[in-house]
N, C-alpha and C positions, 0 to 999 in steps of 0.2 A: 352274633351270638350265638355258638352252640348248644344245644339242649342235651339233657341225656334221657333216654329212656331204655323200660325194658322190654324183653319180649317175654310174653306172659304163657307158653307155651301151646298157644290157640293153633288150631290149622290155618292154612291160608284159604281164605274165601274165594271160590271160583266165581268168577261174575261170566265170564265168556270162554265156551270151548273152542270156537273156531271164528276167529283167531282167540287162543290161550291168553286169558287175564284174569288176575286176582289180586285180591287185596290181603295186606297183612298188618294187623294190629300191634302197636307199639303203645305201653302207657308212662308218661313221665313222673316224677314224684308228686307232682299236684293233682295226679289223676285225669291229666290230661292227654285224650286221646290221640294216637299219631299213625294215619295210615298211609302206608307203604303200598303204591300201585307197582305190579308187577307184570309183566308180558313176557313170553318166553325167553328172548335175549337176556335180559336183565335177573331174569330168574335163573339161567344157565352160568352168567357170572356171580350172581351171589355165591352158588353152590361153590363154587371156584375159589371165590374167598375164604368161605367158610371152609371150604377143604385146608388149603392153606394155611387158615389159623390154627387148626386141629393139629397140623403137623408141627408147629412151632411148639407143642408140649409133648409130641412124641421122644422119648428117648433122651431128653435133656435134664 
């Protein structure tokens, strides 16, 4: 079952610089924290997905 969580405008916590790894925090309606772990490839894929999402709202 899918749960909804919101991005809280926090920075990504850098865990390691070489190799690049980080953690993004999301919070559910019940104030449960969900950690999204990122590495370079997944961060780049996320940027692409976010850019495509934002483009959906451009000029429509």
